[in-house]
C-alpha positions as CSV (number, residue, x, y, z in Angstrom):
1,M,73.9,118.8,145.7
2,S,75.9,115.6,146.3
3,V,75.4,113.3,149.3
4,N,78.8,114.2,150.7
5,I,78.0,117.9,150.8
6,I,74.5,117.5,152.3
7,S,75.8,115.0,154.9
8,V,78.7,117.2,156.0
9,I,76.4,120.2,156.3
10,I,74.1,118.2,158.6
11,L,77.1,116.7,160.5
12,L,78.9,119.9,161.1
13,G,75.7,121.9,161.7
14,V,74.6,119.6,164.4
15,L,78.0,119.4,166.2
16,I,78.6,123.1,166.0
17,F,75.0,123.8,167.3
18,V,75.5,121.4,170.2
19,H,78.8,123.0,171.1
20,E,77.6,126.6,171.0
21,F,74.3,125.7,172.7
22,G,76.4,124.5,175.6
23,H,78.0,127.9,176.0
24,F,74.6,129.6,175.4
25,I,72.5,127.7,177.9
26,V,75.1,127.8,180.7
27,A,75.7,131.6,180.1
28,K,71.9,132.2,180.3
29,A,71.8,130.0,183.5
30,C,74.6,132.2,185.0
31,G,72.7,135.4,184.2
32,V,75.0,136.5,181.4
33,S,73.6,138.5,178.5
34,V,74.1,136.7,175.1
35,L,74.1,139.1,172.2
36,K,74.7,136.7,169.3
37,F,74.3,132.9,168.6
38,S,75.9,132.2,165.3
39,L,76.4,129.0,163.2
40,G,79.4,130.0,161.0
41,F,81.6,133.0,160.9
42,G,81.6,136.2,158.8
43,P,78.7,138.1,157.3
44,R,75.2,137.2,158.5
45,L,73.2,135.3,155.9
46,V,69.9,134.7,157.7
47,G,68.7,135.1,161.2
48,K,66.2,136.5,163.7
49,T,66.6,138.6,166.8
50,V,64.6,137.3,169.7
51,G,64.8,139.4,172.9
52,E,68.5,140.5,173.2
53,T,70.0,137.7,171.2
54,D,70.6,137.7,167.4
55,Y,70.3,134.1,166.2
56,R,72.0,133.8,162.8
57,V,73.6,131.6,160.2
58,S,76.8,133.2,158.8
59,L,78.6,132.8,155.6
60,I,81.7,130.7,156.5
61,P,80.4,127.4,157.9
62,L,83.7,126.3,159.6
63,G,82.6,126.7,163.2
64,G,80.3,129.1,165.2
65,Y,80.3,131.3,168.2
66,V,78.3,132.8,171.0
67,K,78.9,136.5,171.6
68,M,78.4,137.6,175.2
69,L,78.2,141.0,176.7
70,G,81.6,142.1,178.0
71,E,83.4,139.1,176.5
72,D,86.0,141.1,174.8
73,S,88.3,143.5,176.5
74,N,87.3,146.3,174.1
75,D,83.6,145.9,174.9
76,R,82.0,148.9,176.6
77,V,79.7,147.8,179.4
78,D,77.4,150.2,181.2
79,E,77.6,150.1,185.0
80,A,74.0,149.0,185.1
81,D,74.8,146.0,182.9
82,E,78.0,145.0,184.7
83,T,76.3,142.1,186.6
84,R,75.1,140.6,183.3
85,S,78.4,140.8,181.5
86,F,80.7,137.9,181.0
87,S,83.7,139.8,182.4
88,G,81.7,140.7,185.5
89,Q,81.2,137.1,186.6
90,P,83.3,135.3,189.1
91,V,86.0,133.2,187.6
92,W,84.2,129.9,188.5
93,K,81.2,131.0,186.4
94,R,83.4,131.9,183.5
95,I,85.0,128.4,183.7
96,L,81.5,126.8,183.7
97,I,80.4,128.8,180.6
98,V,83.6,128.2,178.6
99,G,83.8,124.5,179.6
100,A,80.2,123.9,178.7
101,G,80.9,123.8,174.9
102,P,83.2,120.7,175.0
103,S,81.1,119.2,177.8
104,F,78.0,119.3,175.6
105,N,80.0,117.6,172.8
106,F,80.8,114.7,175.2
107,L,77.2,114.7,176.5
108,F,75.9,114.5,172.9
109,A,78.1,111.5,172.2
110,I,76.8,109.7,175.4
111,V,73.2,110.3,174.4
112,A,73.7,109.3,170.8
113,F,75.5,106.0,171.8
114,T,72.8,105.3,174.4
115,L,70.1,105.6,171.7
116,I,72.0,103.5,169.3
117,Y,72.5,100.6,171.7
118,S,68.9,101.0,173.1
119,F,67.4,100.5,169.6
120,G,69.9,97.8,168.7
121,I,73.3,97.5,167.1
122,T,74.4,95.0,164.5
123,T,77.3,92.8,165.7
124,L,79.1,89.7,164.4
125,T,78.1,86.5,166.2
126,A,80.6,84.1,167.8
127,R,80.2,81.6,164.8
128,V,83.6,80.5,163.4
129,G,84.2,81.4,159.8
130,D,87.5,79.7,159.0
131,V,90.1,77.8,161.0
132,K,93.8,78.4,160.0
133,Q,96.1,75.5,159.6
134,P,98.2,75.0,161.6
135,S,96.8,76.9,164.7
136,A,95.8,76.4,168.3
137,A,92.2,76.2,167.3
138,Y,92.8,73.5,164.6
139,E,94.8,71.4,167.0
140,A,92.0,71.7,169.6
141,G,89.4,70.4,167.1
142,I,87.5,73.7,166.5
143,Q,85.8,73.6,163.1
144,K,84.2,76.0,160.6
145,D,80.6,77.0,161.6
146,D,81.2,76.1,165.3
147,I,79.5,78.6,167.7
148,I,81.6,79.5,170.8
149,L,79.1,79.7,173.7
150,S,81.4,80.3,176.6
151,I,85.1,80.5,177.7
152,D,86.0,79.3,181.2
153,G,82.4,79.7,182.2
154,K,82.0,83.2,180.8
155,D,79.2,83.5,178.3
156,I,80.2,84.7,174.9
157,N,77.5,86.7,173.1
158,D,79.4,88.1,170.1
159,W,82.7,88.1,168.2
160,S,84.2,91.1,170.0
161,A,83.7,89.5,173.4
162,L,85.3,86.3,172.0
163,A,88.3,88.1,170.7
164,E,88.7,90.3,173.8
165,T,88.4,87.3,176.2
166,I,91.1,85.3,174.3
167,S,93.5,88.2,174.1
168,T,93.3,89.1,177.8
169,R,93.8,85.6,179.2
170,G,97.6,85.8,178.6
171,G,98.1,82.5,176.8
172,K,96.4,80.4,179.5
173,R,94.7,77.1,178.6
174,L,91.0,77.9,177.9
175,K,88.0,75.7,178.3
176,M,85.5,76.4,175.5
177,M,81.9,75.3,175.3
178,V,81.1,74.9,171.5
179,E,77.9,74.2,169.7
180,R,78.3,72.1,166.6
181,K,75.1,71.0,164.7
182,D,72.9,70.9,167.8
183,R,75.7,69.2,169.8
184,L,77.5,70.7,172.8
185,L,81.3,70.0,172.9
186,E,83.9,70.9,175.5
187,L,87.2,71.8,173.9
188,F,90.5,73.0,175.4
189,V,92.7,75.5,173.5
190,T,95.8,77.4,174.4
191,P,96.2,80.8,172.6
192,R,99.5,81.6,171.0
193,A,101.4,84.8,171.2
194,V,101.4,86.9,168.0
195,T,102.8,90.3,167.1
196,T,100.4,92.7,165.5
197,E,99.9,96.4,165.2
198,N,97.6,98.7,167.3
199,L,95.6,101.7,166.1
200,F,98.8,103.8,166.0
201,G,100.8,101.3,163.9
202,E,102.9,100.2,166.9
203,E,103.9,96.6,167.3
204,I,102.2,94.9,170.2
205,K,102.0,91.4,171.6
206,T,98.6,89.7,171.9
207,Y,97.1,86.2,171.8
208,R,95.1,84.4,169.1
209,I,93.9,80.9,168.5
210,G,93.7,81.1,164.6
211,I,90.1,81.6,163.8
212,T,88.2,84.2,161.8
213,A,84.6,85.4,162.1
214,S,81.8,84.3,159.8
215,S,79.6,86.9,158.1
216,E,76.7,86.0,160.4
217,V,75.3,89.0,162.3
218,T,72.8,89.7,165.0
219,V,71.1,92.8,166.4
220,E,72.0,93.3,170.0
221,H,69.4,95.1,172.2
222,V,70.1,96.3,175.8
223,N,68.0,98.0,178.4
224,P,68.3,101.8,178.7
225,F,70.4,101.7,181.8
226,R,72.9,99.3,180.2
227,A,72.8,101.3,177.0
228,F,73.7,104.5,179.0
229,M,76.6,102.7,180.6
230,I,77.9,101.5,177.2
231,G,77.4,105.1,175.9
232,C,79.7,106.4,178.7
233,Q,82.3,103.7,178.0
234,E,82.3,104.3,174.3
235,T,82.7,108.1,174.8
236,W,85.5,107.6,177.3
237,F,87.3,105.2,175.0
238,I,87.1,107.6,172.1
239,F,88.2,110.4,174.4
240,K,91.3,108.4,175.4
241,I,92.1,107.4,171.8
242,T,91.9,111.1,170.7
243,I,94.2,112.2,173.5
244,L,96.6,109.3,172.7
245,S,96.6,110.2,169.0
246,I,97.6,113.8,169.7
247,V,100.4,112.6,172.1
248,K,101.6,110.0,169.6
249,M,101.7,112.6,166.9
250,I,103.8,114.9,169.1
251,Q,106.1,111.9,169.8
252,G,106.4,111.2,166.0
253,V,104.8,107.8,166.2
254,V,101.7,108.9,164.2
255,S,102.4,110.9,161.0
256,P,100.6,114.3,160.9
257,K,99.7,113.3,157.3
258,T,97.0,111.1,158.7
259,V,95.1,114.2,160.0
260,G,92.1,115.0,157.8
261,G,90.1,118.2,157.4
262,P,86.6,119.2,156.1
263,I,87.1,117.5,152.7
264,L,88.0,114.1,154.3
265,I,85.1,114.5,156.8
266,A,82.7,115.2,153.9
267,Q,83.9,112.0,152.2
268,M,83.6,109.9,155.3
269,A,80.2,111.4,156.2
270,G,78.8,110.6,152.7
271,S,80.1,107.1,153.0
272,Q,78.5,106.6,156.4
273,V,75.1,108.0,155.2
274,K,75.1,105.5,152.4
275,Q,75.5,102.7,154.9
276,G,72.5,103.9,157.0
277,L,71.4,106.2,159.7
278,V,73.0,104.3,162.6
279,P,76.5,104.4,161.1
280,F,76.1,108.1,160.3
281,I,75.1,108.9,163.9
282,F,77.9,106.7,165.2
283,F,80.4,108.6,163.1
284,M,78.8,111.9,164.3
285,S,79.3,110.8,167.9
286,V,83.0,110.0,167.4
287,L,83.5,113.3,165.7
288,S,81.7,115.1,168.6
289,V,84.2,113.6,171.1
290,N,87.1,114.6,168.8
291,L,85.7,118.2,168.6
292,G,85.3,118.4,172.4
293,V,88.9,117.2,172.9
294,L,90.4,119.5,170.3
295,N,88.6,122.5,171.8
296,L,90.2,121.7,175.2
297,L,93.7,122.1,173.8
298,P,95.5,125.0,175.6
299,I,95.6,127.1,172.5
300,P,94.5,130.7,172.9
301,V,91.2,131.5,171.0
302,L,90.1,127.9,171.7
303,D,88.1,127.0,174.8
304,G,91.1,125.3,176.3
305,G,93.2,128.5,176.0
306,H,90.5,130.5,177.8
307,L,90.2,127.9,180.5
308,L,94.0,128.0,181.0
309,F,93.8,131.8,181.6
310,F,90.9,131.3,184.0
311,L,92.8,128.6,186.0
312,I,95.8,130.9,186.2
313,E,93.5,133.6,187.5
314,L,92.0,131.2,190.0
315,V,95.4,130.3,191.4
316,T,96.9,133.8,191.4
317,R,93.6,135.5,192.3
318,R,94.2,138.2,189.6
319,Q,93.4,138.4,185.9
320,I,96.1,138.1,183.2
321,N,97.2,141.4,181.8
322,V,94.9,142.4,178.9
323,K,97.9,143.1,176.6
324,W,99.5,139.7,177.2
325,R,96.1,138.0,176.7
326,E,95.6,139.8,173.4
327,I,99.1,138.8,172.2
328,A,98.5,135.2,173.1
329,Q,95.1,135.2,171.3
330,Q,96.8,136.6,168.1
331,V,99.4,133.8,168.3
332,G,96.7,131.3,168.9
333,F,94.7,132.6,165.9
334,Y,97.7,132.2,163.6
335,I,98.4,128.7,164.9
336,L,94.7,127.8,164.2
337,I,95.0,129.1,160.6
338,A,98.2,127.2,160.1
339,I,96.5,124.0,161.3
340,M,93.5,124.6,159.0
341,L,95.7,125.1,156.0
342,F,97.7,122.0,156.8
343,V,94.6,119.8,157.1
344,F,93.3,121.2,153.8
345,Y,96.6,120.4,152.2
346,N,96.5,116.9,153.5
347,D,93.0,116.5,152.1
348,I,94.0,117.7,148.7
349,V,97.1,115.5,148.6
350,K,95.0,112.4,149.4
351,I,92.5,113.3,146.7
352,V,95.2,113.8,144.1
353,S,97.1,110.6,145.1
354,E,93.9,108.4,144.8
């Protein structure tokens, strides 16, 4: 079995488990009877029934589900079991149970990022690789192999901090403390405005001084509290980027052809595994946030669709008509199938065109 296949099985297996475990554990905490906990859809391959719950691995590995008593409108629930049924719970409990899936995906990302930064992450140092000619850096006297120690009194620990500080100063004259062959130098440089592209291919204005990073790296270690804060920041950043990507796609800024499916995920997962455990976990964390966001989309059959129905119920103080809910779920199902076929098509086109 190839590395790509093994890695994508592990990747999707973990993310699906985390998502469904969120639904499962919160349902149990709310006193709801859980009948099935399945990784995958379709016929049961293997599993074991413990208590009232059938834990199983099913044939089609593209997702999973938690089946709760009284979850479907067609379920027959005895009067004695009404208090343990999903439909018998107050709307705020149903919101908690459904929202727990995406929430656990976000929580997983925070925990994973926290562990990554606690054990140490490899970053580029602030050593200068090359100096472009002409450029603001060249005119200021910055040379190859110089190490940027601080900018306007702010300590610079790595290349990302260096680049961010320069770009956010808005073209103001900067005082840099530079280490050059065991000597400390004070140099002044004024960044110049340049036009570049952001993640979505849009032209943006930023500021550069005309230097590139060297290949020198260091392992950055932070204390657990700081690592947790970074984990929250990373998760929030990916959350925003995912939302923006969807919005930009609707606006036509980002092409739908950039969307990838299971085949692309398998290729990327295999590539990350070959680079090491940390890059693979980092990729898994990013995908976990993506999965959480996508599940919150207001499409019936997704968690976001159910939450939309519950919020309407919360406002109107009455449940949406069963017939309308079933129609909406059928439409949502076909939308989901269309999206899956589209991403598979994109994957195949990319493979053929390579």
